[in-house]
N, C-alpha and C positions, 0 to 999 in steps of 0.2 A: 816659496809657496805663494806669497802674495802676488808676485808678478804673474805666476801661472794662472791664478784665479782671475786676475784682471784680463789676461789674454782670452780665457774661456768666455768671460762676460762680453768682451768685445766681439768675439765670433758669434755669440748668441745674438748680440745686438745687431750685427750685420744681417743675420738671418731673419730678423723681425722688423728692423727699421724700414721705412718707406713702404715695403710691400704690405705691411700689416695695416697701414692706414686705409681707411675706407675711402672709396671714390665718391661717396655720396655728396660730399661738400662741393664737388665739381660738376654735379648734374646741372642741366638746364631746367629751370623751374619758373613757371609764370602763372599768373592767375587767369590767363585768357589764352586764346589761340592767336597766333600772329595773323595780321591782315595783309602781309606782303610775302611773296614767295621766297625772297632772299632773307627773311627772318624766321622761316619755318623750321620745324624740328627735322633734322636730317638723319636719315638711316641709309645704310648701304652695305654691299658686300663685294665691292670691286667691279662687279658687272651690273648689278641692279641697284637702283637708288630710288628713294622716295622723299618727298618734302611734305610734311603735315602742317596745314594751316587752314585759315578760314577765308572763304571767298563768297560774297553775296549771301551771307548767312548760312552757308553750307560748310561742313567739315570736308576739306579737300585734300586728297592725296595725289600729288604730282608724281607720275610714274616715269622712270627713265631707265635706259639701258646704255652701257658705255659704248657699244659698237654699232649703234644706230647712226649711220652716216650717209650723206649724199656725196658720193665720190666723183661726180662729174667734174671734168676739168674746165676751169675758166682760163688758167694760164697755159699758153702754148709754149712750153719750154724749148721746143725745137727752134723757135725764132730767136732765142737768146744764147749767147755764149759769153763767158767771162772776158774773153779777148775782145769781142765786139763792144761790150760795155766799157772796157778800158779805152778803146778807140773813141767812143762817143764822149767820154769824160775829157779826153785830151782835145777833142774838137769843140768842146763847150756846146754839145748838141744833146744835152741830157733829157730833154723833153721826149725824144724818140725812145729812150730807155723807159721812161716813166709810163709811156703809152702802152708798151708791150708788157713790162714787168710789174708795174704798180696798179694800173687802173683796173685790170680784171678782178682783183681782190675786192675792190670797192664797188664795182658795177655789177658783179654777178652775185646772186644769192648763194651759189654753191661754188666749191665744195663746202660742206658744213656739218657739224654735229646736229642731230635731230632730237627733239623731245618726242615722247611716245604718246601719252594720253593722261587722263586724270580720272580718279574716282571721287564721287561726292556722296555725302550722307546728309539728308535733311534733318538738322538737329533742332529745328524750331520748337518742337514739343518737349525737348529735354531740359529746358531751362538754361540758366547761365552756366558757363564753365566755372567750376570750382577750382580746379587745378589742372595744369598741363606740364607734365614732367618727362624729361628724357633721362633715363638711367643709363649712364655711359658704361657702367660695368657690364651690363647685359645687352646694351643697344636696344632698349625697349622704350617706346613712347606710350605713356598712359595719360588719358584725358578723362577727368571725372566731371560729371554734370550735376546740376542742382537736384534733379529728381532721383539721383542715385545710380544712374547709368554710368558704366565704365567702358571706355574704348581703349583697346590695346592694339599696338601695331609693331611689328618687327620684320626685318628681312633676314632670312635664314643665312647664317654665316657660311655654310658650305654647300647649300643647295640653291639653285636658281629660281627661287620663289619667295614671295613675301606673304605675310599673314596678317590678318586683322581679326579682332574679336570684339563683341559687344556683350556685356554682362548686365544683369539686373534690369533688363528691359521691361517696360510696362507692356510693350507689344513687340512681337518679333517681325513686324511688318517693315521695320527700318532696314531697308536693303540698299546696297550701293547702286549708284547710277554711273555708268561709264560716260565720260565726257571726251568727245573727240576734238582734237585741236583743229585750228582753222586752216588745214591744208587745202580743203576744197569745200568750204561750207558757206562761202560768201560773207563771212564775218571778219571784221578787223578790230584790233584793240589799240587803245591809246598807249603811248610810251610811258615808262616809269623811271626815267633818269638812270637806267642801268646800262646805258651804252649799247643797247641791243640793236640788232640790225633790222633788215626789212621784214615785213610780215611773212608768215609761213606760206601764205597763198602764192607768193612770188615764185615758189619752187615749181609750180605748175603741175602738181600731182593730180591723178585721177581721184574720183570720189571713193572713199573707203566704205566698207560694208560692216554693219553691226548685226550680229545674229544672237538672239536671246532665247534662253530656255527658262524653265521655272526657277532654276538655281544657278544660272551661269550667263555670261555674256562674252562674246568673242568679237574682236575688232580686227579687221583685215585692211591694212592700208598699203596700196601700191605706191611705190616711190618713183624710181627711174629705171629705165632699161630692163624691165622685168623683175626688178628687186621689190621686196615688200617686207613689212614687219607685221607681227600679230601681237595683240594683247588679249590674254584670257583671264577672266575673273570667275571664281566659283564661290559658293557659300553653302553652308549647311545649318539648319536650325537644330539646336541641341536642346537637351533637357534643361530645366531650371532657367528658362527665359534667356538663353544664350544663342548667339550666332557666331560661328567661326567661318572665316573666308580666307581664300588664298588667291594669289595672282602671279602671273609671269609675263614676260615679254620675250619674243623670239625674233630673230632676223633671218629672213629667207628660208624659214621652215615653219610648219604648222605648230602652234603652241599646244602644249598638253600639260596636265597637272594630275598628281595622284589624287584619287578620290578621298575626300574628307569623311572619315568614319564618324557616325553619330554615336557610336558605342565605345570607341577606343578611349582609354583613360587619358592619353596625351597624343592627339592626332597630328601635331605640327612639328615634331622633331625638335622640340625645345631643348632637350638635354644636350644634344650634339651642338646646338647653337651656343648654349651657355659655355660648354666645354671649350669651344674655339676661342671665345672672348676671354675666358679665364687664362688660357695659355698665352694669349696676346698680352694681357696686362701683367703676366708674370715674367716677361722678358727683362724688364728693367723698371726702375722707379726713382723718383727724386722727392725730396722734402725741403722746401725753402720757406722762409717766414713771410715773404711778400705774397699775400693772398690773391691779389689781382693777377700776378704773373703765374703763380702756381695753378690757379684755375684755368687760365688761358692755355697753359702748357698741356694740361690733361685733356682739354677740349681739342687741342690740335692733334694729340696722339689718338684720341677717339676718331677724329675725322680721317686720320691716316689709316686706321683699321677699317674704315668704311670704304676707302677708295683704292687701296692697293691690295691686290689679291692675285695669287698665281693663276695664270690662265686668262686673266682680264687684261685689257689694254693698259698702256701707261696712263698716268694722270694727265688729263687735259686741263684746260683753264678752269672748267667747272666740274670736271669728272662726271659723276653720276647724278649731278644736281643741275641739269640743264634748265635754263630760264623757262618759267611757265607764265608767259605774258603775251602769247600770241605772235611773238617775233623770233627771229633767229637769235641765238645766244650772243652775248658780248664777244666780239672778235671771232664769231662763228664757232666758239667753243673748241678751237683747234689746238694743235700741239705747237706751242711757241718755244723754240729751242734757243732763243737769245737770252733767256734766263728762267722762264716760267717752269719748264719741265725740270730743269736742273735744280732749282731752288726747292721744288716740291719733294725731292728725294734727299735733300740735305740731312734731315734728322734721322733717317732710317738706319744709318751706319752706327752712329754713336748710341742710339737708343736700343741697339741690339735687335733690330728688326731687319736683318739681312734678307729674309724671304720677301718682305714687302719691297725692299729696295731692288730686289731682282726683277720685279715687274717692269722696271725701266730698261735694264740691260736685256731682258728677254725680248721686249718689244723692239728695241734697237737692233738686236740680232735678227729678228724676224723680217724687218724691213731692209736689212743690209743688202740683199740682191738688187732691189730697186735703187738704193742709194749708190751702189757701185755703178749702175747704168747712168744715173744722174751725173755722177762725178765725171765719167768719161765724156758724156754728151756736152755738159755745160762748161766744165773746166778744161776739157781736152786732154786729160792725163789719166793714167791708171792710179788706183788707190781709192780711198774712201773719204768722202765728205757727206754731210747730212744737210738737207735743207733746214733753214732756220724757222720756217713756217710750213707745216706739213700735215698731210691727211693721215687718217688711220692706217692706210696701206703704204704710206711712205712716199707719196707723190708731193712735189713742191707746189705750194699755193701762191707764191709770189706776194707782192705788196711790200713796198719799202725794201727793195732788193738788197740794199746795203746790209741788211740783217736777215731777211728771209732767204737770201742766197749768199750769205756771208762765206768767205773763204776759210773760216776757222771754226765752224760749228762742230766738226767731228773731233777737234782738239778738246772741246768742253765735254762732249758726250763721252769721250774716251776716259775722262776723269772718273766717271761712274763705274766703268769696267775696272779701272785701277783701284778705286776704293773698294769695290766688291771683292777684289782679290786681297788687298792689303788688310782689310778688316776681318776677313774670314780665313786667309791663308790656305785656300782650297787649291791644291795642285792641279786637279782636273779642270777647274775653272780657269786657272792660269793658262794651261795648254790649249784648251778648246775654245776659250772665249776672250780672255783679257789679252793674251799675246797676239792672236791673229787680228783682233779688232784694232788694237793700238798700233800694230805694225802697219796695217793697211792705211790707217789715218796718217801716220808719220810718213809713209811712202808718198802718199798724195801731196802732203805739205812740202816735202822735199822737192817734188817735181814741179809744183806750182810756183816755187820761189826760185830766184836766180842769184848767182854770186856776182857782186859788183864791187871792185876794189877790196876784195877779201871779205866782204860782208854780204850776208844773205838778205835779199830784198823781196818784198811782196808787191805785185803790180799795183793793186789797189787795196786800201785798208780802211776800216771804219770802226766806230766805237758806239755801240747801242746807247741811246738813240739820238746822239748829238746831231743837230741840224736836220733832224727828221729825215725826209727822203729827198732833200735837195741835192744838187751836185756838190754842195759844200760838205755834205756828209761823207764824201769820199776823200781820203787823204793819200797823197802820193808817197808818203813815208809811213813806216810802221806806226800805228796807234799803240799805246801801251796795252790796250785790250787785246789786240791781235798778237802783239809781241809776247805778252805774258803767257797766252795760250800756247804759242809756238814753243816757248822755253819749257813750259810744263810738258808738252807732248813729246818733245825729243828726249827730255830727261826721263819721262816715264817709259818711253820706248827702249831706252838704254837699260833701264832697270828690269823690265819684263823680259827682254832678250837675254840678259845675264841669268836671270832666275830660270829661264827655260833652256839653259845650257848652250847659248849662242854668244860666246864672248866676242867674236869678231864683229858680229852685227851690233852688239852693245857698243863696241869701240867706234863703229861708224856713226851711230846716233850721237855719241858724245862729241865727235868731230863736227857734225852738223850743228849741234847745240852751240859749240864754240864759235861758229860762224855768224851767229845772231848778234846784232848790235846790243849795246847796253840800253837799259831803260832810259826814257827821256824824263829827267827830273831836274828841278830847280828849287828855288826857295819856297815854292808852293807845293813841294812834294811831287807826286806823279802829275804830269801834264796829260792832256788828252792825246796829243801828238806833238811832234816837234813844232815849236812856234805857236802852240794852241793851249794856253792855260785854261783852267776852269774859271770862267768869268761870271757865270750865273748859275743859279740853283738848277739842279737836274736830277731826275728821278733814278737814273741808272748809276750804279757804282762801278761802271765798266772799267775805268782806268786803274781801279784799285784791286783788280783781280789777283795780282801777285801777293797781296796781303792775305786776302781770303776771297775765294775758297782755295786758291792754288797753292798756298803755303810755300811760296818761293822766297819770302822774306821772313826773318826772325827778329823780333824786337830785342832779343838778348844780344844781338850783334850791333855794335855801335853804328856802323854805316847804315844798316837797315833801319835801325831805330830813328835815325835822323829823317829818313825818307817817310817812314810811317807817321812820326809826330808832325812833320810839316804837312803831310797830306790831310791828316785829321784836323789840324789847325785851319787849313784852307777851307775844308768843308764847313767848319763852324763859322768862319767869316762870311761865307756865301749864304748860308742859311738853308732852310727847308721849304721855302714857299712853293717850289716846283716838285716836291717829293710826293710819291704815293705811299700807301701803307707799307708795301714791301721794302721801300727804301729804308724805313726805320728798322725793320727786321734785319736786313742785311747789315745796317750800320751797327747793330748790337754786336754782331760777330766781329766786325772790324775793330770796335773798341775793346772787345774781349781779347783779341789777339795782341792788342797794345797794352794789356793789363790795366785798362782804364775802366774798372768795374762799375763805378757809380754812373758813369756816362752810358755804359752799356745798358744798365738797368733802366735808366731814364728812357732810352729808345724803346725798350720793351713795354714800359708803362704807357708811353704815348701811343704805341701801336694798339695795345689792348683797350685803351680808354677812348681813343678817337677814331680809329680806322676800322672798327669791326661792328657788325650788326649785333643786335641782342643775342642772336644764336651763335655768335663767334665767327661768322663768315667775314673774311677780309673784303671790304668794299672799295678798296683803292683810295677813295677820297676821304677827306676829313669830315666826319659826321657831326662835328661840333661847330659847324659854321665857319671853318677855315682858321681855327686856332693856330695850327702849325703849318698848314698847306693851303695853297690857293685852289687846289683840286677839291671840290666839294660834291662831286657826282658820286654814284654808288654802283659801279660795275663790279660784280662779284667774281673774284678769281682766287685760287687756292694757294699760289706760291708764297704769298705773304704770310699765310698761316703757318706753313711748314718751315719757312725760314725763321719765323719767330721761335719755334720749338728748338731749332738748332742753336739760335742765339742764347737760349737758356742753358742748353747743354755745354756750350763753349765756356760758360762761367765756371762749370764744375769740373770738366776734364777736357783736355785738348790732345789731339794727335798732331805733334809738330814734325818737322823734317828730321825723322830718324829717332825721335824720342817722344814720350808722352809726359803729361804734366797733370797732377791732381790739384784741385782747388786753385787754378791759375788766376782767376779773376773774380773772386767772391768779395762783395763789398763788406766793409767792416760792420756795417749796420746789420748784416745777416749773422748774428751771433751763433745761431744754430742752423746747420744745413747738413744734408746727407744725400747720398745717392747710392744706388745698388745696381750692379751689373751693367754699367755703361761700358760700351765696347770701344776699343781703341785699335789703331793699326797694330798688326802683329797678332791679332786674334786673342787679345787679352780682355777679360772682363774685370772692370775696376769698380770697387766700392769705397766710399769714404765717409767719415763722420767728422763734423766740426761741432763743438759744444762750447758754450760760453765764450765765444770769440776765438777759440783755439782749435786748430785741427788736431784731432785725437789719433786717428789711424787711417791707413789706406790698405785695402786688401786687394790682391791681384790673383786671378785664376787664369792659368795658361791653357787655353783651349787646344793649342798646338805647341809643340816644343819650339823654343826659340830664345833669342837674346832679348831680354827686357831692358830697356833704357828708360829710366823714369826720373823726373825732377819732382822731388817730394816737397810737401808744404811745410816741412819743419827741418831745422838745421841739424839736429841730432835725432837719432832714432834707435829703436830696438827692433830687430827683425826676428820673426818667429818662423819656425819650420825650415830653417836653413842651417847647414854646418857653418862653423866659424870660418871667415875668410871668403865666403861665397860672393859677397857684395864688394864690388870695386867702385870706389867713388872717384870721379874725374875732377879736374880743376874747374870744370864748368858747372859743378854741382849736380851732375847727372850720375845716378847710380846705375851700375850694370850688373845684371844677374842672368846666368843661363838657367832657363827653366825647362823642366820636362813637361811632356804633354799631360794635362789634367792636374798639374801641380798648383797648389795654393800657397801663397806666402802673405804674411801680415806685417806691415810696418807700423810701429807705435811711436808716438811722439816721445823723444827722450827728455823733453822739458829742461834742456840746459841752455 
């Protein structure tokens, strides 16, 4: 009876722990408005975004839309082929390649992501700001002023419009002014150390038009080749000295908004908005004692909810928060597929946000036809590769072509199709998306490589971003970066082929996998390439891909452990002076995979304390004067934020090669920790509790029927809800259980 009561209490605990905690402690709260755009309060719904801050004594709303792009081509890809680049490398004539492939990105202002406009309120008569708070639970920004005025702002979670409101006004004459960016107004702005590009006027657009009525303003901005965007703002004076307004942005169509009723009890659709965020936060939760990391984690998950939404484009460098400084956004706000897009989606799978993760694979599938054409034209073979730097519609942008036109990009993008399948075990997705995408990528890589003395070779190889864009950035042998991706791709191709009922094809991919050479390793662990050790600090963890995220090595295997330990030791010897913020985020996952919990936590703490703006934005550079890195600039990009979130999750649960592990890398100093409904490969939802330094229990819910293989955090256990003999324990300490769909089991610590 006692054990039964304990089990019931544990199940009840699982239902209340984590999710019961209030998100209030993780809100952004300041006594004033930010005076920089990259410190502003961020709101978004995947397509629309807004930053709330103060500029020139005005309350400013920087408005953005994810698909506002100038897609004019600067790179003439028809002048380039991979074969020709290879020839120029062998001729030592690389300047000819740089002129065609690299220079257009730097010299042309397009293609680029575009900012839309801004709204401003003259707050001079309202007195000082008393409080400025972002409630992440409901994605609502509230600003309170000295005279009692309250400003509220949110972007509707499911509708393409934003809302603002003013309450307790002394006068209802406080109306928004629409501010047009300097596309064609003769104005320029000074830089702000955010690595922004040329001024917006360089795009050469015609002058926009602004049309006003008594309670609305419409901005029509022509862009290029007949394209345009519109911003529409409306407001309504309500009873009790209130104003409610809404806004939207459209691309290539006239903007419209539902009329705001002055008599409706709730005219903004707030209930549906709150319901969406409630569902989002209910997917999973964690509780850890490190307050800095815990808050940063929840702020990262909040931003994920703001920028990833079905129907919206994939996450770009800044997503829906394009720079509002009169210039092109940092690195043109594009899609960087040499790590930025991939890292941005890392946390979606474990955090049980597959719908948000699908925005990446949906976009990749949408641009696939153009990518197939690009592969045939540039690489000269059939199959699928993806440009490493790319526009919204899938066109290559060039610039440092070792990476922007890398031969292995589709191997990395394929991992997200693989993860989307493995974490959800959706048979339809396997057949209609994962298998065809991975098959086409593997076919391309097979065709671009050749057999030489029984081993498969790649004509040119690189490792982001070693030696920048010089000829020395090309290697004539496999880099560990490209080789790891090739090993992953052919392995994944074999697995999805087998799962899709194609055993002969699976066998073929395993044969191709066997033709790849071994990793290049020595006493320093992974080298960059044969004869090229890591000799100086570098921001990319490219040569360590096999450790994470590709999961090709397992620290539980002696040979792999030696490589991993030597690699981490080498990184520590070289130091972090040339790291960016995302380097620390990625390093946390590398340490977690090596079970070096304290070191992983240290990376997370450094990231959160030194490389983020007060609003939690990742600013790449060390914002404490170079304490850990020589980079002290502040270009905002999101991948470091989301890689941080995955680094936290890797401490709590890991999907390893063929099995999962609960509490794999929790530091001893975390006496109490718990998590609920973190997702693993196999479509399992896992929850765990650690109390007073001891793992208490692990609960698993099988979303789909399948074989669970799990490494538990305790040596002996009691398992609930299973017949005797159902669990088989292997010599490797991994328990195996066949679970039915929607079955739940509970493992309790046996305390022996």
